[in-house]
N, C-alpha and C positions, 0 to 999 in steps of 0.2 A: 426515460431517464436522460437527464442532461449529460453532456460529455465533460470529462476533465481535460482542460486545455492549458498549455503554456507551462512555464517553469518559474517557480518562486523559491527564493532562498530566505528562510526565516531563522531567527535566533532560537536556540534551545537554552533554557535557563538551567540553573544548577539542580533544580528539582525534576528535570526532564520534561518540563512543559514547553510546548511549541504551539504557536498559532497556526491553525489550518487555514490556508488561503481563503479569503472571502468568496472567491468564485467557486472553490471546491465545496464550501459549506452551502452555497446557493444551489449547486448541483444536487445536493443531498437534502434540500429543504423539504421535499415531499415524503421523506422516509419516516416510518413510525419511530425507529431508533435514531435519535439525533446524536450522531457520532460517526466514527469510522471503525472498520474492521481491518486489522493489520496482521500479516504473518510474514515469515521469512521467505524471500524469493528462492526458488529452486534453481534459478539461472544466474543470478548476480548477487553481489554483496550489498543488497538493498532490501527494503521492505515493500511488500505488495499491499496496496490499499484499495478498499472497496466500500460501498454502502452495504447495509444489511440485506437489501433486496437482491443485490448481485450475489451475495453468499447463498441465498435461497436458490438462485439460478444455478450456481455451481453444484449445489446439492442435487438439484433435478438432473443435471448432466451425469452425476455419479450413479443415478438410478438406472442408467443404461447398461451398467456393468452388473455382473452377478454379485449380489450382496456379500457373498462369502469368498469372492475371488481375491487372490493376492494383489492383483492390479488395483481393484477398487479399494482394498484395505490400505495399500501404500499411498494412494492419492488422498484418501480421506484423512489418513494420519498426517501427511505432509501439509495438508491445507487446514482442515478443521481442528486437528489435534493441537496445532500450534497457534491457531487464530485467537486474537484478543479483541474484544469489543471495547472501544475507548469512547466514552461520552464526551461531548463538548462541554466545557465549563461556560460560565456566563460571558466570557470574553472570546469564545470560539477556539479555545485551546484544548489540547489533549495532553495527558501525561504519558510519555513513552516509557514503557518498562525497560529496566536496565539491560535485560537479556537481549532485547531487540535493538537498543542503541549500540550495544557492544557488537552484535552481529553486523550491523550496517556501518559501523565505524563513525557513528554520529557523536559529535562532541559539542561544539558551540553553535553549529549551524546545521540546518537540514534543508536539502533541496527537494521540494515537492514537484514531481514531474508528471504532468498530465499525459495519459496514454489512451485517451478515448473513454472507454467504459471502466477503466481502472486507472490508478495512479501508482507511482512508486515514490519512496522516500530514500534519498541518497545522501552520502557524504558529498558535499559540493565538489571537491577536487576529484573524487572518484567518478562522479557523474560527468564531469568535463571529458574525462578519458572515454567513458562509455558513449557520450554524445559523438565524439570524434570517430570512434570505431563504427558506430551505427551509420553515420553520414558516409564514411568511406565504403562500407558494405553496400549501401544503397547506390552510390555512384558507380561502384564496380559492376553492379548488376544492370 
């Protein structure tokens, strides 16, 4: 699987449609499902994004836990219970559900942030704060 790289800020229209960056779509071109899977981040006020095959890999990782354990149930609920599959339209856009745009504070713009095997979608101003904090943390270490 190709990696998600760089940061792109794209316009979100009144219907919640946003263009997924062309390089991100190219990274997902070999997927059976032509779209993205999104869910709320458990660490930040942003959305986590994956291709469908990466979700299969996450499911495989959960198989290492007892199927009926509280830990497995919590992780599955937080990831799969809230995940939405969003297909690309003919122009490479997806329609962001209002509950997800509200959670991430997305209004007129969305910052797509490549993080290797996953990506995140941020409110651009909130991402600038996150980027500065991450850079400082790396420098401090």
